[in-house]
C-alpha positions in Angstrom: -5.7 13.4 -19.8 -7.4 13.3 -16.4 -6.9 11.1 -13.3 -10.0 11.2 -11.1 -10.1 9.5 -7.7 -13.4 8.6 -6.0 -12.7 9.0 -2.3 -16.0 7.4 -1.5 -14.8 4.2 -3.0 -11.8 4.1 -0.7 -14.1 4.9 2.3 -16.4 2.0 1.3 -13.6 -0.4 0.7 -12.2 0.4 4.1 -15.6 -0.1 5.7 -15.8 -3.5 4.0 -12.4 -4.5 5.3 -13.0 -3.2 8.8 -16.0 -5.4 9.0 -13.8 -8.4 8.3 -11.5 -8.0 11.3 -11.6 -7.2 15.0 -8.1 -5.7 14.8 -7.2 -2.1 14.3 -6.6 -1.2 10.7 -3.6 0.7 9.4 -4.4 2.2 6.0 -1.2 2.3 3.9 -0.9 5.5 1.8 2.7 5.1 0.6 3.8 6.1 -2.9 1.3 9.0 -3.0 -1.5 6.7 -1.9 -0.6 4.1 -4.6 -1.0 6.9 -7.2 -4.4 8.1 -5.8 -3.1 11.1 -3.8 -1.7 10.6 -0.3 -3.7 13.2 1.5 -7.0 12.3 -0.2 -6.4 8.6 0.4 -5.4 9.2 4.1 -8.6 11.1 4.8 -10.7 8.5 3.1 -8.9 5.7 5.0 -9.7 7.4 8.3 -13.3 8.1 7.3 -13.6 4.4 6.4 -12.5 3.3 9.9 -8.7 3.1 9.8 -7.0 3.9 13.1 -3.5 4.3 11.8 -1.8 5.3 8.5 1.3 3.7 7.0 3.9 5.4 4.8 7.3 4.6 3.4 9.5 7.2 4.9 9.6 10.2 7.2 9.1 12.7 4.3 5.8 11.1 3.4 4.7 11.2 7.0 5.7 14.9 7.4 3.7 15.8 4.2 0.6 14.3 5.8 1.2 16.2 9.0 1.6 19.4 7.0 -1.7 18.7 5.3 -3.4 18.6 8.8 -3.6 14.8 9.2 -3.4 14.1 12.9 -4.0 10.3 13.0 -1.2 8.0 14.3 1.3 7.3 11.5 4.0 4.6 11.1 6.9 4.9 8.7 9.2 1.9 8.2 11.4 2.1 5.1 14.4 4.4 5.7 17.6 5.5 4.1 20.9 4.1 5.4 21.4 7.1 7.6 17.9 8.5 8.3 17.2 11.7 10.1 14.5 10.5 12.5 14.3 13.7 14.6 11.5 15.2 12.4 9.5 12.0 12.9 9.7 12.5 16.7 8.8 16.1 16.4 5.8 15.2 14.3 4.6 12.4 16.6 5.3 9.7 13.9 6.3 6.1 14.9 9.3 4.6 13.3 9.8 1.1 12.1 13.2 -0.4 13.0 14.8 -3.1 10.8 18.3 -3.3 12.3 20.4 -2.7 15.3 21.9 0.4 13.7 18.4 1.8 13.1 17.5 1.0 16.7 20.5 3.1 17.9 19.6 5.9 15.6 16.0 5.9 16.9 17.4 6.0 20.5 19.5 9.0 19.7 16.3 11.1 19.1 14.0 9.3 21.6 11.7 7.8 18.9 8.7 5.6 19.4 9.4 2.4 17.5 8.0 -0.7 16.0 10.6 -3.5 15.7 10.3 -5.3 12.4 11.5 -8.9 12.1 12.1 -10.5 8.8 10.1 -13.7 8.9 10.6 -14.6 5.2 9.8 -11.7 2.9 13.5 -10.8 2.6 12.9 -7.1 1.8 13.7 -5.6 5.2 13.5 -6.3 8.8 15.8 -7.8 11.5 17.0 -11.3 10.4 15.7 -13.9 12.8 19.3 -14.8 13.8 19.9 -11.2 15.0 16.5 -10.8 16.6 17.5 -11.8 20.2 20.3 -9.2 20.1 18.0 -6.5 18.9 15.3 -7.3 21.4 17.9 -7.3 24.2 19.2 -3.9 23.2 15.7 -2.5 22.8 14.9 -3.7 26.3 17.8 -1.9 27.7 17.1 1.3 25.8 13.4 1.3 26.8 14.3 0.6 30.4 16.6 3.6 30.4 13.9 5.9 28.8 15.8 6.4 25.6 13.0 5.1 23.4 9.6 3.5 23.5 8.7 0.2 21.8 5.1 0.4 20.8 5.0 -2.5 18.3 6.5 -5.6 16.8 5.7 -6.4 13.2 6.6 -8.3 10.0 5.3 -8.6 6.5 3.9 -11.7 4.7 5.5 -12.6 1.4 2.2 -13.9 0.1 3.8 -16.8 -1.7 1.2 -19.3 -0.6 -0.8 -20.6 2.4 2.0 -22.9 3.6 4.6 -20.1 3.4 2.2 -17.7 5.2 1.7 -20.2 7.9 5.4 -20.7 8.4 5.9 -16.9 8.6 3.1 -16.6 11.1 4.7 -19.3 13.3 8.1 -17.5 13.0 6.4 -14.2 13.9 4.8 -15.9 17.0 8.2 -17.0 18.1 9.6 -13.5 17.6 6.8 -12.0 19.6 7.3 -14.4 22.4 10.9 -13.4 22.6 9.9 -9.7 22.7 7.1 -10.2 25.2 9.1 -8.5 27.9 8.9 -5.2 25.9 5.2 -5.3 26.4 4.4 -4.0 22.9 0.9 -2.6 22.4 0.7 -3.6 18.7 1.6 -6.8 17.0 1.0 -6.7 13.2 1.7 -9.1 10.4 -1.4 -9.3 8.1 -1.4 -7.4 4.8 -4.3 -6.8 2.4 -4.3 -10.4 1.3 -4.2 -11.9 4.7 -6.9 -9.5 5.9 -9.3 -10.5 3.1 -8.6 -14.2 3.6 -10.8 -16.1 6.0 -8.9 -16.7 9.2 -6.2 -14.2 8.5 -3.6 -13.5 11.2 -5.1 -10.3 12.5 -3.4 -10.0 15.9 -3.6 -6.4 17.2 -3.5 -4.6 13.9 -3.6 -5.3 10.1 -2.0 -3.2 7.4 -4.2 -2.6 4.4 -2.8 -1.2 1.2 -3.9 -2.0 -2.4 -7.2 -3.6 -1.4 -8.3 -0.2 -0.1 -8.0 1.2 -3.6 -10.3 -1.5 -5.1 -7.6 -3.8 -6.5 -7.4 -7.4 -5.2 -4.0 -8.1 -3.8 -3.9 -11.7 -5.0 -4.4 -10.9 -8.7 -7.6 -10.8 -10.7 -9.1 -11.3 -14.1 -9.5 -8.4 -16.5 -13.0 -7.7 -15.2 -11.8 -7.3 -11.6 -14.1 -10.2 -10.5 -12.2 -11.1 -7.4 -12.2 -7.5 -6.1 -15.9 -7.2 -6.8 -16.6 -10.5 -5.1 -14.7 -9.2 -2.0 -16.9 -6.1 -2.0 -14.3 -3.8 -3.3 -14.6 -1.2 -6.1 -11.9 0.7 -7.9 -11.2 4.2 -6.9 -9.2 5.5 -9.8 -10.6 6.5 -13.3 -8.3 7.7 -16.0 -9.7 9.4 -19.1 -8.4 11.1 -22.2 -9.3 12.3 -25.7 -8.8 10.4 -29.0 -8.4 12.1 -32.4 -8.1 9.8 -35.4 -6.9 7.0 -33.3 -4.3 9.0 -31.2 -4.9 9.1 -27.5 -3.5 12.1 -25.6 -2.0 10.0 -22.9 1.4 8.3 -23.0 4.4 7.1 -21.0 5.2 10.5 -19.5 1.8 10.5 -17.9 2.5 7.1 -16.3 1.3 4.5 -18.9 3.2 1.3 -19.2 3.8 -0.3 -22.6 0.6 -2.3 -23.0 -0.2 -3.4 -26.5 -3.7 -4.8 -26.6 -4.9 -2.9 -23.5 -8.6 -1.9 -23.9 -9.6 1.7 -24.3 -13.3 2.7 -24.2 -14.0 5.3 -26.9 -17.7 6.3 -26.8 -19.4 2.9 -26.7 -16.6 0.9 -28.4 -13.6 -0.8 -26.9 -10.5 -0.3 -29.0 -7.2 -2.0 -28.2 -3.9 -0.1 -27.8 -1.5 -0.5 -30.7 1.5 1.3 -29.2 2.2 3.5 -26.2 4.4 6.4 -27.1 6.1 9.0 -24.9 3.3 11.7 -25.1 0.5 9.8 -26.8 -0.8 6.4 -27.5 -1.8 5.0 -30.9 -4.9 2.8 -31.0 -5.6 0.0 -33.4 -8.4 1.9 -35.1 -8.7 5.6 -36.2 -11.6 6.5 -33.9 -12.2 9.8 -32.2 -14.0 10.8 -29.0 -13.8 10.8 -25.3 -11.9 7.8 -23.9 -11.8 5.9 -20.6 -8.5 4.0 -20.1 -9.6 2.3 -16.9 -12.3 2.8 -14.3 -15.1 0.7 -12.9 -15.9 -2.5 -14.8 -19.3 -2.4 -13.1 -20.0 0.6 -15.3 -18.8 -1.1 -18.4 -15.4 0.5 -18.3 -12.0 -1.2 -18.7 -10.2 -2.1 -15.5 -6.7 -1.3 -14.4 -6.2 -5.1 -14.2 -6.9 -5.4 -17.9 -4.1 -2.9 -18.5 -1.9 -4.8 -16.1 -2.4 -8.0 -18.0 -1.6 -6.3 -21.3 1.6 -4.9 -19.7 2.6 -8.1 -18.1 2.5 -6.7 -14.6 0.1 -6.2 -11.7 -2.6 -3.7 -10.9 -0.5 -2.2 -8.2 2.1 -0.9 -10.7 -0.5 0.4 -13.2 -2.2 2.7 -10.7 0.9 3.7 -8.7 2.6 5.0 -11.8 -0.1 7.6 -12.2 1.1 9.4 -9.0 2.7 12.2 -11.0 -0.1 12.6 -13.5 
C-alpha cells in the first residue's frame, strides 16, 4: 500500500484560491495536513501563496517549527489546561475561546486571536460572554500582558441564510472589539472563500479545498472540485492478488462496500474491508488505485466517501498514519 501526495496540486489549488480573494490566506494543515503530511502541506501552502498556517494545537505548531517552517502560525483548539508557553517561545499565535484561556494566555504573554462563537457551537466565546472577554482583553493588552492580533469565528456552513446570520453576528462582535485594534478579522472557511461574494475581511482560512476536495460535497467524479479549478493531491495505491487488496482498516480505510478500485483498466467494487486487507467483488489481480485523480480515469476519494456514508474530509484524513 502506498499513499502518494502531489505537492504541486496543493500549490496549484492555493494559487487558484488566492486569485479569488484580496484577503490574506491562512492554509490549514491540521490533522497531519488532512492526512497529506503536515510539513509537506505547509510548504506547498506557502509556495501557493498562503501567508499564514493554521493548526489544531500547540504540539502541531511546534512540529512545524521543528521542521524549519517559519511562517506565521495560528493554533486555536486547546486542552482544558493548555501549556501555552511553548507557543510563545516558538512565535505561534494562540486562539482564545474563553475567559479562562484568555487568562492563561496572559500568564505567558501570548499573542492571541479572540474567537467568538457566532453559531457553529464547537468552540469560541459565547456571544453573551463576549463583552466581558473583550473588556478583560482590553485591560490585559493595555497593561502589556498580551497582544490581541485578531478576532475570528467559524461558519457552520449550514446554508446561505445561516451564513449571513453568522456574518452579521461577527460584524457586531468585531464592532464591540474595535477598541482592541485587531490587525486580522477572519471568518471565511474554504466554502465561503470559494463562493462568490464570500466574507473575506482581512484573512480567510482554507483547509480541505487546498487538498482538492470541494468543501460543500461533490459527486463521485469530483465534478464540483474540478469546476472550481481544484485537483486532488492524494493518490492511494495497492496490490491485488486473487481479489484480495493489501490495504485495510488498519491503513485508514473506512468500511465502504461498493467503493470503486481500479485494477489495471477495470473498476472493481469493494466487497468487504477487513482489518489488514480488502476483499473485492471479483478475483482479479494486479496493481490497484483506490483513489486519485478522476481526470486521469482514477476513482475519487469522494466515491469512497459516498460508499462509506461520509465525506471526503474523513476519507483522506484517516490516511494520516498510513
